[in-house]
All heavy atoms as an XYZ file, in Angstrom:
894
protein
N      -3.506     -0.998      8.775
C      -3.540      0.253      9.358
C      -4.927      0.435      9.993
O      -5.071      0.605     11.181
C      -3.257      1.270      8.265
C      -2.865      2.609      8.751
S      -2.466      3.745      7.431
C      -1.662      2.780      6.053
N      -6.034      0.404      9.214
C      -7.383      0.568      9.640
C      -7.755     -0.505     10.584
O      -8.430     -0.311     11.506
C      -8.330      0.680      8.494
C      -9.734      0.949      8.880
S      -9.886      2.482      9.643
C     -11.677      2.599      9.619
N      -7.212     -1.749     10.275
C      -7.527     -2.870     11.148
C      -6.999     -2.646     12.553
O      -7.635     -3.143     13.482
C      -6.937     -4.124     10.539
C      -7.567     -4.531      9.192
C      -6.864     -5.663      8.585
C      -7.289     -6.001      7.196
N      -6.650     -7.131      6.575
N      -5.911     -1.932     12.680
C      -5.328     -1.698     14.009
C      -6.105     -0.716     14.772
O      -6.166     -0.827     16.054
C      -3.869     -1.198     13.858
C      -2.962     -2.230     13.186
O      -3.275     -3.422     13.289
O      -2.052     -1.758     12.581
N      -6.787      0.276     14.174
C      -7.467      1.288     14.942
C      -9.042      0.970     15.046
O      -9.669      1.528     15.851
C      -7.355      2.698     14.335
C      -8.000      2.803     12.985
C      -5.941      3.152     14.316
C      -8.166      4.197     12.416
N      -9.472     -0.008     14.361
C     -10.906     -0.381     14.425
C     -11.322     -0.626     15.837
O     -12.381     -0.136     16.162
C     -11.205     -1.541     13.516
C     -12.627     -1.711     13.009
C     -12.901     -0.602     12.058
C     -12.878     -3.037     12.438
N     -10.728     -1.502     16.579
C     -11.211     -1.727     17.951
C     -11.344     -0.466     18.778
O     -12.345     -0.304     19.523
C     -10.208     -2.661     18.574
C      -9.580     -3.359     17.390
C      -9.619     -2.319     16.281
N     -10.376      0.438     18.638
C     -10.420      1.708     19.383
C     -11.616      2.576     18.996
O     -12.185      3.246     19.781
C      -9.187      2.461     19.270
N     -11.974      2.526     17.670
C     -13.063      3.328     17.177
C     -14.389      2.967     17.803
O     -15.298      3.744     17.961
C     -13.136      3.216     15.676
C     -12.105      3.914     14.860
C     -12.340      3.597     13.307
C     -12.092      5.411     15.036
N     -14.545      1.712     18.218
C     -15.812      1.200     18.619
C     -15.799      0.818     20.109
O     -16.648      0.038     20.504
C     -16.272      0.041     17.744
C     -16.685      0.493     16.412
C     -15.790      0.352     15.352
C     -17.882      1.127     16.143
C     -16.114      0.802     14.106
C     -18.239      1.553     14.903
C     -17.426      1.418     13.878
N     -14.899      1.357     20.861
C     -14.877      1.087     22.281
C     -16.148      1.694     22.847
O     -16.482      2.872     22.526
C     -13.669      1.678     22.984
C     -12.374      0.846     22.754
C     -12.442     -0.526     23.267
O     -12.933     -0.760     24.345
N     -12.058     -1.409     22.436
N     -16.832      0.997     23.784
C     -18.117      1.536     24.328
C     -17.873      1.907     25.748
O     -18.674      1.409     26.642
C     -19.242      0.548     24.097
C     -19.584      0.177     22.687
C     -20.676     -0.863     22.610
C     -20.018      1.470     22.018
N     -16.924      2.724     26.042
C     -16.645      3.207     27.450
C     -16.835      4.700     27.436
O     -16.009      5.337     26.838
C     -15.301      2.805     27.897
C     -15.081      1.314     28.088
O     -16.002      0.696     28.595
N     -13.975      0.815     27.701
N     -17.842      5.286     28.048
C     -18.948      4.653     28.651
C     -19.901      3.856     27.722
O     -19.662      3.987     26.457
C     -19.764      5.872     29.292
C     -19.351      7.021     28.403
C     -18.010      6.739     27.874
N     -20.733      3.037     28.210
C     -21.540      2.139     27.347
C     -22.434      2.882     26.344
O     -22.772      2.272     25.425
C     -22.360      1.301     28.349
C     -21.916      1.683     29.683
C     -20.907      2.775     29.688
N     -22.772      4.093     26.660
C     -23.648      4.869     25.705
C     -22.820      6.057     25.197
O     -22.357      6.839     25.929
C     -24.894      5.271     26.456
C     -25.996      5.765     25.527
C     -27.324      5.848     26.152
C     -27.414      6.424     27.554
N     -28.721      6.703     27.996
N     -22.792      6.135     23.842
C     -22.044      7.326     23.256
C     -23.096      8.031     22.312
O     -23.797      7.390     21.510
C     -20.822      6.796     22.427
C     -20.200      7.975     21.829
C     -19.902      6.063     23.374
N     -23.127      9.283     22.400
C     -24.064     10.064     21.575
C     -23.355     10.580     20.278
O     -22.221     11.051     20.295
C     -24.484     11.272     22.332
C     -25.342     10.883     23.568
C     -24.787     10.710     24.753
C     -26.740     10.711     23.370
C     -25.550     10.324     25.839
C     -27.471     10.319     24.431
C     -26.935     10.061     25.661
O     -27.670      9.743     26.752
N     -24.002     10.343     19.195
C     -23.643     10.877     17.916
C     -24.793     11.570     17.331
O     -25.806     11.052     16.870
C     -23.256      9.680     16.895
C     -22.172      8.879     17.458
C     -22.887     10.242     15.584
C     -21.787      7.667     16.700
N     -24.795     12.947     17.497
C     -26.048     13.702     17.237
C     -27.176     13.181     18.011
O     -27.192     13.215     19.234
C     -26.269     13.845     15.703
C     -25.210     14.596     14.979
O     -24.549     15.417     15.653
O     -25.060     14.422     13.777
N     -28.166     12.710     17.278
C     -29.399     12.264     18.000
C     -29.429     10.719     18.057
O     -30.554     10.176     18.409
C     -30.628     12.773     17.358
C     -30.809     14.296     17.376
C     -31.979     14.760     16.698
C     -30.841     14.794     18.781
N     -28.367     10.060     17.778
C     -28.373      8.578     17.805
C     -27.397      8.119     18.871
O     -26.362      8.652     19.073
C     -27.883      8.033     16.453
C     -28.879      8.047     15.303
C     -28.286      7.515     14.088
C     -30.172      7.332     15.645
N     -27.793      7.090     19.565
C     -26.928      6.382     20.495
C     -26.603      5.008     19.886
O     -27.276      4.583     18.940
C     -27.713      6.198     21.782
C     -28.152      7.405     22.436
O     -27.431      8.345     22.545
N     -29.476      7.533     22.649
N     -25.592      4.403     20.371
C     -25.344      3.011     19.967
C     -24.916      2.151     21.049
O     -24.552      2.605     22.105
C     -24.369      2.955     18.760
C     -22.955      3.410     19.100
C     -21.988      2.589     19.586
C     -22.559      4.699     18.773
C     -20.698      2.937     19.814
C     -21.225      5.123     18.935
C     -20.334      4.184     19.538
O     -19.057      4.621     19.731
N     -25.129      0.832     20.843
C     -24.727     -0.141     21.813
C     -24.343     -1.418     21.002
O     -24.613     -1.536     19.913
C     -25.858     -0.472     22.685
C     -27.137     -0.987     21.984
C     -28.182     -1.446     22.928
N     -29.460     -1.874     22.266
C     -29.629     -3.049     21.643
N     -28.683     -3.913     21.566
N     -30.818     -3.277     21.044
N     -23.707     -2.314     21.767
C     -23.358     -3.608     21.169
C     -24.726     -4.430     21.016
O     -25.587     -4.269     21.911
C     -22.456     -4.393     22.079
C     -20.959     -3.739     22.109
C     -20.120     -4.549     22.983
C     -18.712     -3.948     23.012
N     -17.786     -4.766     23.853
N     -24.794     -5.286     19.998
C     -26.058     -6.081     19.855
C     -26.003     -7.133     20.968
O     -24.996     -7.609     21.419
C     -25.819     -6.733     18.478
C     -24.434     -6.549     18.156
C     -23.858     -5.484     18.933
N     -27.259     -7.439     21.314
C     -27.432     -8.512     22.339
C     -28.077     -9.736     21.674
O     -28.708     -9.625     20.601
C     -28.447     -7.947     23.362
C     -28.050     -6.566     24.027
C     -29.172     -6.028     24.833
C     -26.743     -6.714     24.809
N     -28.018    -10.857     22.327
C     -28.581    -12.080     21.851
C     -30.107    -11.867     21.571
O     -30.563    -12.372     20.528
C     -28.363    -13.241     22.702
O     -28.979    -13.088     23.995
N     -30.841    -11.129     22.327
C     -32.217    -10.889     22.137
C     -32.479    -10.013     20.887
O     -33.713     -9.916     20.533
C     -32.898    -10.343     23.358
C     -32.260     -9.152     24.024
C     -31.303     -9.571     25.162
O     -30.717    -10.635     25.170
O     -31.047     -8.713     25.980
N     -31.480     -9.440     20.283
C     -31.737     -8.670     19.058
C     -31.761     -9.564     17.786
O     -32.123     -9.118     16.726
C     -30.518     -7.647     18.754
C     -30.508     -6.589     19.830
O     -31.581     -6.124     20.259
O     -29.392     -6.248     20.217
N     -31.520    -10.896     18.021
C     -31.417    -11.780     16.834
C     -32.686    -11.759     15.966
O     -32.622    -11.648     14.781
C     -31.047    -13.177     17.379
S     -30.810    -14.336     16.035
N     -33.801    -11.966     16.586
C     -35.116    -12.020     15.857
C     -35.345    -10.702     15.067
O     -35.769    -10.709     13.961
C     -36.180    -12.437     16.804
C     -37.648    -12.401     16.131
C     -37.875    -13.379     15.078
N     -37.886    -14.714     15.586
C     -38.120    -15.787     14.890
N     -38.287    -15.675     13.593
N     -38.043    -16.961     15.453
N     -35.163     -9.631     15.738
C     -35.350     -8.315     15.170
C     -34.507     -8.094     13.924
O     -34.973     -7.744     12.880
C     -35.131     -7.204     16.189
C     -35.187     -5.764     15.714
S     -34.503     -4.591     16.950
C     -32.718     -5.028     16.941
N     -33.238     -8.375     14.023
C     -32.273     -8.252     12.901
C     -32.773     -9.181     11.825
O     -32.746     -8.792     10.593
C     -30.857     -8.445     13.339
C     -29.916     -8.562     12.173
C     -30.383     -7.314     14.276
N     -33.174    -10.345     12.138
C     -33.661    -11.296     11.157
C     -34.835    -10.713     10.344
O     -34.896    -10.779      9.127
C     -34.004    -12.638     11.743
C     -34.495    -13.674     10.733
C     -33.725    -14.302      9.898
C     -35.899    -13.996     10.714
C     -34.160    -15.270      9.006
C     -36.357    -14.927      9.822
C     -35.530    -15.559      8.974
O     -35.943    -16.514      8.049
N     -35.776    -10.157     11.069
C     -36.927     -9.489     10.427
C     -36.550     -8.389      9.513
O     -37.083     -8.177      8.413
C     -37.940     -9.080     11.471
C     -38.612    -10.299     12.075
C     -39.481     -9.964     13.253
O     -39.598     -8.743     13.668
O     -40.017    -10.900     13.956
N     -35.584     -7.527     10.021
C     -35.091     -6.480      9.104
C     -34.475     -7.021      7.876
O     -34.704     -6.518      6.727
C     -33.977     -5.665      9.879
C     -34.494     -4.883     11.088
C     -35.704     -4.643     11.492
C     -33.590     -4.137     11.941
N     -35.632     -3.866     12.595
C     -34.388     -3.554     12.911
C     -32.195     -3.992     12.066
C     -33.832     -2.810     13.966
C     -31.688     -3.271     13.080
C     -32.484     -2.611     14.036
N     -33.683     -8.108      8.021
C     -32.907     -8.643      6.870
C     -33.961     -9.201      5.810
O     -33.736     -9.157      4.628
C     -31.937     -9.726      7.322
C     -30.806     -9.084      8.050
C     -31.437    -10.498      6.151
C     -29.870    -10.016      8.789
N     -35.024     -9.778      6.354
C     -36.007    -10.440      5.462
C     -37.105     -9.473      4.907
O     -37.872     -9.833      4.069
C     -36.734    -11.585      6.217
S     -35.643    -12.909      6.629
N     -37.026     -8.208      5.288
C     -37.918     -7.192      4.738
C     -37.779     -7.129      3.216
O     -36.636     -7.084      2.823
C     -37.590     -5.819      5.424
C     -38.461     -4.756      4.890
O     -39.646     -4.612      5.285
O     -37.962     -3.962      4.020
N     -38.883     -7.051      2.492
C     -38.768     -7.009      0.987
C     -37.898     -5.880      0.500
O     -37.176     -6.079     -0.471
C     -40.193     -6.862      0.539
C     -40.986     -7.469      1.684
C     -40.216     -7.110      2.925
N     -37.969     -4.701      1.005
C     -37.188     -3.529      0.490
C     -35.701     -3.761      0.813
O     -34.868     -3.449     -0.004
C     -37.672     -2.247      1.082
C     -37.139     -0.928      0.478
C     -37.256     -1.012     -1.044
C     -37.800      0.262      1.088
N     -35.412     -4.305      2.004
C     -34.084     -4.628      2.411
C     -33.492     -5.742      1.387
O     -32.413     -5.534      0.869
C     -33.958     -5.173      3.809
O     -34.393     -4.165      4.641
C     -32.562     -5.571      4.197
N     -34.270     -6.712      1.120
C     -33.807     -7.758      0.127
C     -33.583     -7.190     -1.214
O     -32.649     -7.560     -1.857
C     -34.857     -8.918      0.117
C     -35.112     -9.661      1.297
C     -34.038    -10.550      1.741
N     -32.750    -10.715      1.136
C     -31.561    -10.292      1.749
N     -31.529     -9.886      2.918
N     -30.552    -10.407      1.066
N     -34.440     -6.249     -1.668
C     -34.293     -5.699     -2.982
C     -32.981     -4.819     -3.157
O     -32.468     -4.767     -4.227
C     -35.468     -4.787     -3.318
N     -32.449     -4.370     -2.047
C     -31.246     -3.485     -2.077
C     -30.067     -4.185     -1.455
O     -29.003     -3.504     -1.362
C     -31.558     -2.179     -1.433
O     -31.861     -2.369     -0.053
N     -30.164     -5.460     -1.131
C     -29.046     -6.155     -0.474
C     -28.128     -6.763     -1.524
O     -28.535     -7.246     -2.572
C     -29.608     -7.258      0.343
O     -28.598     -7.965      0.972
N     -26.891     -6.836     -1.199
C     -25.882     -7.517     -2.064
C     -25.836     -8.996     -1.766
O     -25.427     -9.748     -2.621
C     -24.467     -6.833     -1.809
C     -24.326     -5.479     -2.244
C     -24.109     -4.395     -1.326
C     -24.398     -5.190     -3.637
C     -24.001     -3.154     -1.764
C     -24.262     -3.823     -3.993
C     -24.127     -2.796     -3.105
N     -26.157     -9.402     -0.632
C     -26.037    -10.807     -0.226
C     -27.436    -11.501     -0.266
O     -28.433    -10.907     -0.325
N     -27.312    -12.861     -0.224
C     -28.542    -13.613     -0.212
C     -29.223    -13.544      1.157
O     -28.506    -13.331      2.226
C     -28.116    -15.075     -0.545
C     -26.659    -15.085      0.011
C     -26.087    -13.631     -0.203
N     -30.467    -13.840      1.274
C     -31.109    -13.916      2.572
C     -30.612    -15.121      3.392
O     -30.110    -16.076      2.769
C     -32.628    -13.896      2.276
C     -32.654    -14.570      0.946
C     -31.460    -14.134      0.227
N     -30.767    -15.118      4.645
C     -30.425    -16.338      5.384
C     -31.271    -17.545      4.883
O     -32.400    -17.312      4.537
C     -30.712    -16.026      6.899
C     -31.019    -14.522      6.870
C     -31.306    -14.060      5.500
N     -30.698    -18.695      4.868
C     -31.446    -19.887      4.500
C     -32.628    -20.156      5.390
O     -33.692    -20.657      4.978
C     -30.529    -21.091      4.448
N     -32.520    -19.851      6.686
C     -33.569    -20.113      7.662
C     -33.264    -19.226      8.850
O     -32.176    -18.701      9.025
C     -33.570    -21.535      8.036
O     -32.384    -21.868      8.719
N     -34.225    -19.153      9.828
C     -33.943    -18.482     10.990
C     -32.879    -19.100     11.811
O     -32.006    -18.543     12.398
C     -35.252    -18.313     11.904
C     -34.923    -17.593     13.180
C     -34.712    -16.207     13.219
C     -34.840    -18.320     14.386
C     -34.340    -15.598     14.386
C     -34.517    -17.694     15.586
C     -34.310    -16.277     15.571
O     -33.939    -15.629     16.698
N     -32.894    -20.431     11.827
C     -31.846    -21.238     12.529
C     -30.474    -20.854     12.001
O     -29.504    -20.701     12.826
C     -32.128    -22.731     12.464
N     -30.316    -20.713     10.660
C     -28.976    -20.406     10.109
C     -28.600    -19.017     10.487
O     -27.503    -18.679     10.759
C     -29.001    -20.507      8.599
N     -29.598    -18.060     10.454
C     -29.310    -16.684     10.827
C     -28.905    -16.609     12.330
O     -27.966    -15.934     12.664
C     -30.553    -15.746     10.716
C     -30.424    -14.437     11.294
N     -29.666    -13.416     10.797
C     -30.988    -13.951     12.461
C     -29.746    -12.366     11.626
N     -30.552    -12.726     12.634
N     -29.648    -17.350     13.245
C     -29.393    -17.380     14.593
C     -27.917    -17.857     14.905
O     -27.223    -17.212     15.726
C     -30.375    -18.141     15.306
C     -30.214    -18.209     16.858
C     -31.300    -18.988     17.500
O     -31.740    -20.052     17.015
O     -31.754    -18.525     18.622
N     -27.498    -18.865     14.183
C     -26.164    -19.387     14.352
C     -25.166    -18.357     13.982
O     -24.160    -18.060     14.585
C     -25.954    -20.724     13.563
N     -25.350    -17.719     12.816
C     -24.453    -16.676     12.297
C     -24.458    -15.523     13.287
O     -23.371    -15.007     13.668
C     -24.884    -16.182     10.923
C     -24.179    -14.989     10.530
C     -22.937    -14.885      9.872
C     -24.508    -13.600     10.746
N     -22.556    -13.573      9.651
C     -23.520    -12.801     10.197
C     -25.679    -12.977     11.360
C     -23.521    -11.354     10.308
C     -25.688    -11.640     11.430
C     -24.594    -10.815     10.876
N     -25.591    -15.050     13.695
C     -25.737    -13.821     14.567
C     -24.982    -14.098     15.906
O     -24.243    -13.204     16.371
C     -27.154    -13.564     14.835
C     -27.437    -12.250     15.616
C     -27.509    -11.052     14.974
C     -27.621    -12.326     17.080
C     -27.760     -9.928     15.702
C     -27.832    -11.123     17.722
C     -27.917     -9.920     17.073
N     -25.218    -15.234     16.545
C     -24.576    -15.508     17.821
C     -23.046    -15.566     17.682
O     -22.323    -15.091     18.590
C     -25.140    -16.778     18.500
C     -26.570    -16.710     18.813
S     -26.926    -15.327     19.877
C     -28.696    -15.364     19.886
N     -22.610    -16.133     16.597
C     -21.181    -16.133     16.339
C     -20.603    -14.744     16.120
O     -19.558    -14.406     16.608
C     -20.886    -17.020     15.098
C     -19.421    -17.154     14.873
O     -18.665    -17.510     15.717
N     -18.969    -16.815     13.635
N     -21.365    -13.980     15.340
C     -20.963    -12.610     15.010
C     -20.845    -11.713     16.245
O     -19.920    -10.834     16.306
C     -21.861    -12.044     13.941
C     -21.415    -10.632     13.368
C     -20.024    -10.779     12.713
N     -19.537     -9.460     12.421
C     -18.821     -8.716     13.336
N     -18.641     -9.066     14.526
N     -18.369     -7.557     12.939
N     -21.837    -11.714     17.086
C     -21.819    -10.801     18.203
C     -20.702    -11.156     19.266
O     -20.397    -10.279     20.144
C     -23.212    -10.614     18.920
C     -23.653    -11.924     19.638
C     -24.208    -10.169     17.959
C     -24.983    -11.748     20.409
N     -20.139    -12.372     19.187
C     -19.026    -12.695     20.076
C     -17.709    -12.624     19.340
O     -16.653    -12.999     19.982
C     -19.287    -14.078     20.723
O     -19.372    -15.086     19.584
C     -20.485    -14.091     21.439
N     -17.671    -12.271     18.070
C     -16.379    -12.269     17.269
C     -15.513    -11.248     17.872
O     -16.005    -10.128     18.306
C     -16.751    -12.041     15.857
N     -14.248    -11.566     17.779
C     -13.167    -10.542     18.248
C     -12.812     -9.599     17.178
O     -12.270     -8.473     17.525
C     -11.975    -11.276     18.766
C     -12.208    -12.317     19.858
C     -12.611    -11.634     21.117
C     -12.737    -12.655     22.277
N     -13.656    -12.242     23.283
N     -13.071     -9.832     15.937
C     -12.669     -8.945     14.856
C     -13.869     -8.147     14.416
O     -15.007     -8.512     14.555
C     -12.021     -9.740     13.734
O     -12.967    -10.574     13.111
N     -13.518     -7.021     13.725
C     -14.613     -6.163     13.215
C     -15.363     -5.445     14.331
O     -14.907     -5.397     15.457
N     -16.473     -4.924     13.938
C     -17.340     -4.191     14.887
C     -18.809     -4.382     14.449
O     -19.119     -4.592     13.293
C     -17.001     -2.677     14.895
N     -19.709     -4.343     15.425
C     -21.116     -4.541     15.122
C     -21.857     -3.622     16.178
O     -21.663     -3.812     17.409
C     -21.512     -6.002     15.305
C     -22.910     -6.422     14.837
C     -23.256     -7.665     14.868
C     -23.826     -5.422     14.358
C     -24.469     -8.071     14.390
C     -24.982     -5.884     13.877
C     -25.370     -7.167     13.939
O     -26.636     -7.618     13.490
N     -22.683     -2.712     15.730
C     -23.329     -1.777     16.562
C     -24.838     -1.666     16.205
O     -25.214     -1.651     15.018
C     -22.651     -0.407     16.565
C     -21.248     -0.320     16.957
C     -20.663      1.058     16.595
C     -21.122     -0.634     18.454
N     -25.685     -1.470     17.162
C     -27.067     -1.188     16.991
C     -27.322      0.236     17.410
O     -26.821      0.703     18.422
C     -27.958     -2.114     17.901
C     -27.718     -3.572     17.659
C     -29.457     -1.685     17.808
C     -28.384     -4.072     16.319
N     -27.910      0.989     16.501
C     -28.186      2.430     16.749
C     -29.654      2.634     17.018
O     -30.562      1.917     16.573
C     -27.822      3.240     15.457
C     -26.430      3.388     15.245
C     -25.655      2.373     14.641
C     -25.742      4.510     15.660
C     -24.314      2.548     14.426
C     -24.435      4.723     15.423
C     -23.707      3.631     14.883
N     -29.892      3.596     17.977
C     -31.288      3.953     18.355
C     -31.440      5.438     18.588
O     -30.443      6.042     19.034
C     -31.693      3.164     19.594
C     -30.861      3.296     20.800
C     -31.175      4.187     21.807
C     -29.695      2.434     20.950
C     -30.344      4.305     22.913
C     -28.981      2.557     22.070
C     -29.226      3.499     23.065
O     -28.471      3.587     24.153
N     -32.519      6.096     18.305
C     -32.674      7.521     18.494
C     -32.824      7.817     19.950
O     -33.453      7.067     20.785
C     -33.927      7.774     17.691
C     -34.680      6.547     17.637
C     -33.740      5.414     17.744
N     -32.471      9.054     20.274
C     -32.698      9.644     21.623
C     -32.301      8.659     22.747
O     -31.223      8.074     22.635
C     -34.108     10.168     21.794
C     -34.502     11.147     20.663
O     -33.648     11.957     20.348
O     -35.588     10.988     20.113
N     -33.139      8.499     23.709
C     -32.882      7.529     24.739
C     -33.836      6.397     24.682
O     -34.508      6.069     25.692
C     -32.983      8.280     26.136
C     -31.704      8.990     26.547
O     -30.617      8.518     26.031
O     -31.808      9.968     27.207
N     -34.014      5.793     23.526
C     -35.034      4.728     23.308
C     -34.316      3.453     22.803
O     -34.480      3.073     21.613
C     -36.116      5.195     22.299
O     -35.465      5.542     21.054
C     -36.940      6.356     22.859
N     -33.554      2.800     23.594
C     -32.873      1.554     23.146
C     -33.844      0.530     22.750
O     -33.522     -0.387     21.984
C     -31.986      1.165     24.380
C     -32.559      1.801     25.519
C     -33.233      3.126     25.034
N     -35.131      0.612     23.140
C     -36.070     -0.406     22.766
C     -36.667     -0.160     21.340
O     -37.501     -0.918     20.907
C     -37.226     -0.428     23.836
C     -38.151      0.837     23.816
C     -37.584      2.005     24.505
O     -36.472      1.930     25.116
O     -38.266      3.122     24.431
N     -36.206      0.941     20.708
C     -36.680      1.283     19.426
C     -35.524      1.460     18.412
O     -35.262      2.545     17.926
C     -37.477      2.658     19.453
C     -38.144      2.981     18.212
O     -38.363      2.134     17.392
N     -38.436      4.297     18.088
N     -34.799      0.436     18.201
C     -33.561      0.472     17.304
C     -33.919      1.025     15.915
O     -34.958      0.757     15.377
C     -33.046     -0.962     17.288
C     -33.584     -1.567     18.510
C     -34.925     -0.955     18.654
N     -33.004      1.841     15.447
C     -33.145      2.509     14.064
C     -32.389      1.693     13.051
O     -32.649      1.927     11.841
C     -32.738      3.920     14.169
N     -31.441      0.909     13.439
C     -30.621      0.142     12.483
C     -29.314     -0.353     13.011
O     -29.101     -0.376     14.268
N     -28.475     -0.763     12.177
C     -27.270     -1.421     12.651
C     -26.128     -0.987     11.633
O     -26.384     -0.721     10.467
C     -27.333     -2.953     12.647
C     -27.437     -3.559     11.281
C     -27.380     -5.125     11.339
O     -27.701     -5.649     12.393
N     -26.974     -5.737     10.244
N     -24.919     -0.998     12.160
C     -23.689     -0.790     11.264
C     -22.747     -1.926     11.692
O     -22.625     -2.205     12.859
C     -22.997      0.507     11.454
C     -21.706      0.606     10.746
C     -24.019      1.624     11.049
N     -22.280     -2.678     10.677
C     -21.400     -3.768     10.857
C     -20.181     -3.547     10.103
O     -20.228     -3.085      8.952
C     -22.072     -5.077     10.561
C     -21.570     -6.269     11.304
C     -22.379     -7.469     10.883
N     -22.065     -7.889      9.525
C     -22.966     -7.944      8.550
N     -24.191     -7.757      8.814
N     -22.606     -8.395      7.371
N     -18.987     -3.772     10.656
C     -17.747     -3.686      9.897
C     -17.103     -5.062     10.093
O     -16.765     -5.523     11.189
C     -16.709     -2.567     10.425
C     -15.474     -2.553      9.711
C     -17.422     -1.203     10.417
N     -16.857     -5.659      8.929
C     -16.340     -7.097      8.867
C     -14.952     -6.979      8.264
O     -14.754     -6.368      7.159
C     -17.217     -8.009      8.160
C     -18.600     -8.233      8.815
O     -18.498     -8.531      9.998
O     -19.601     -8.075      8.165
N     -13.924     -7.630      8.842
C     -12.646     -7.732      8.337
C     -12.527     -9.025      7.456
O     -12.524    -10.145      8.080
C     -11.692     -7.736      9.503
C     -10.222     -7.561      9.074
O      -9.973     -7.438      7.826
O      -9.323     -7.489      9.994
N     -12.547     -8.802      6.201
C     -12.444     -9.967      5.290
C     -11.177     -9.962      4.513
O     -10.381     -9.085      4.578
C     -13.624     -9.941      4.348
C     -14.990    -10.004      5.013
C     -16.149    -10.115      3.997
N     -17.360    -10.136      4.718
C     -18.561     -9.871      4.161
N     -18.586     -9.548      2.918
N     -19.644     -9.918      4.866
N     -10.906    -11.052      3.849
C      -9.716    -11.148      3.031
C      -9.492    -10.116      2.043
O      -8.374     -9.591      1.832
C      -9.669    -12.506      2.227
C      -9.461    -13.633      3.230
O      -9.064    -13.484      4.322
O      -9.804    -14.722      2.764
N     -10.615     -9.530      1.469
C     -10.534     -8.496      0.495
C     -10.472     -7.107      1.125
O     -10.388     -6.108      0.438
C     -11.732     -8.580     -0.534
C     -13.048     -8.445      0.025
C     -13.747     -9.688      0.586
O     -13.021    -10.664      0.819
O     -14.975     -9.704      0.695
N     -10.589     -6.967      2.377
C     -10.511     -5.739      3.137
C     -11.748     -5.559      4.077
O     -12.453     -6.530      4.325
N     -11.840     -4.380      4.583
C     -12.977     -4.030      5.511
C     -14.260     -3.897      4.665
O     -14.250     -3.229      3.709
C     -12.704     -2.830      6.288
C     -11.449     -2.913      7.301
C     -11.254     -1.534      7.939
C     -11.743     -4.023      8.297
N     -15.312     -4.511      5.136
C     -16.629     -4.427      4.462
C     -17.522     -3.767      5.520
O     -17.747     -4.324      6.587
C     -17.162     -5.749      3.999
C     -18.509     -5.655      3.466
C     -16.205     -6.354      2.999
N     -18.148     -2.621      5.161
C     -19.151     -1.914      5.959
C     -20.556     -2.253      5.522
O     -20.823     -2.128      4.364
C     -18.870     -0.421      5.901
C     -19.875      0.294      6.807
C     -17.481     -0.050      6.387
N     -21.343     -2.784      6.427
C     -22.726     -3.011      6.164
C     -23.623     -2.092      7.003
O     -23.474     -2.036      8.189
C     -23.075     -4.513      6.480
O     -22.185     -5.352      5.753
N     -24.541     -1.526      6.373
C     -25.478     -0.582      7.033
C     -26.914     -1.030      6.797
O     -27.254     -1.375      5.624
C     -25.370      0.869      6.545
C     -23.868      1.295      6.780
C     -26.353      1.767      7.220
C     -23.560      2.640      6.086
N     -27.684     -1.210      7.826
C     -29.078     -1.612      7.663
C     -29.956     -0.714      8.404
O     -29.744     -0.599      9.709
C     -29.148     -3.134      8.150
C     -30.553     -3.807      8.185
C     -31.226     -3.788      6.749
C     -30.466     -5.279      8.731
N     -30.962     -0.132      7.814
C     -31.911      0.712      8.502
C     -33.216     -0.133      8.850
O     -33.644     -0.900      7.981
C     -32.293      1.899      7.609
O     -31.085      2.574      7.323
C     -33.287      2.825      8.293
N     -33.632      0.096     10.019
C     -34.850     -0.642     10.422
C     -36.008     -0.103      9.575
O     -36.119      1.130      9.275
C     -35.205     -0.414     11.942
N     -36.844     -0.967      9.021
C     -37.965     -0.588      8.223
C     -38.728      0.652      8.749
O     -39.096      1.492      8.100
C     -38.790     -1.831      8.016
C     -37.826     -2.942      8.166
C     -36.857     -2.485      9.239
N     -39.081      0.572     10.081
C     -39.830      1.645     10.709
C     -39.118      2.952     10.768
O     -39.722      4.023     11.003
C     -40.239      1.188     12.179
N     -37.822      3.022     10.494
C     -37.051      4.212     10.561
C     -36.620      4.728      9.207
O     -35.909      5.784      9.117
C     -35.875      4.091     11.434
C     -36.265      3.992     12.918
N     -36.430      5.126     13.686
C     -36.558      2.936     13.731
C     -36.761      4.775     14.922
N     -36.882      3.447     14.931
N     -36.998      4.109      8.115
C     -36.605      4.534      6.779
C     -37.231      5.890      6.500
O     -38.337      6.200      6.821
C     -37.101      3.564      5.721
C     -36.312      2.288      5.709
C     -36.569      1.444      4.518
N     -36.053      0.098      4.702
C     -36.702     -0.937      4.639
N     -37.961     -1.059      4.359
N     -36.090     -2.132      4.825
N     -36.511      6.717      5.755
C     -36.948      7.993      5.306
C     -36.980      9.084      6.326
O     -37.614     10.174      6.137
N     -36.376      8.829      7.526
C     -36.400      9.834      8.545
C     -35.223     10.707      8.586
O     -34.958     11.443      9.615
C     -36.657      9.101      9.899
C     -38.017      8.453     10.087
C     -38.212      7.896     11.373
C     -39.655      7.271     11.410
N     -39.946      6.781     12.845
N     -34.309     10.541      7.614
C     -33.141     11.419      7.574
C     -31.908     10.919      8.163
O     -31.741      9.975      8.701
């Protein structure tokens, strides 16, 4: 049921959609390093359920595969009209055990509400 409506929930037409003061966009290949740095942040690691990437090369391979995947959803959020200043990401992965939602806040945006 949810799997059927997921693609419609994350359609980006028009490309920029406002949710209060946050905008979102699809991740780009040039976001790879930034997301890797967020994932490797010590506070992120302390609250993460999964292990860190084995290496940047492993993360890069995963990231490039993930941003082109047909299933699930992956969005980068940013405040106001500042796409160059991302606040975090939300990812929805369709796994055997069901939908898994991952939320990651950029270290520079933690504690801002």
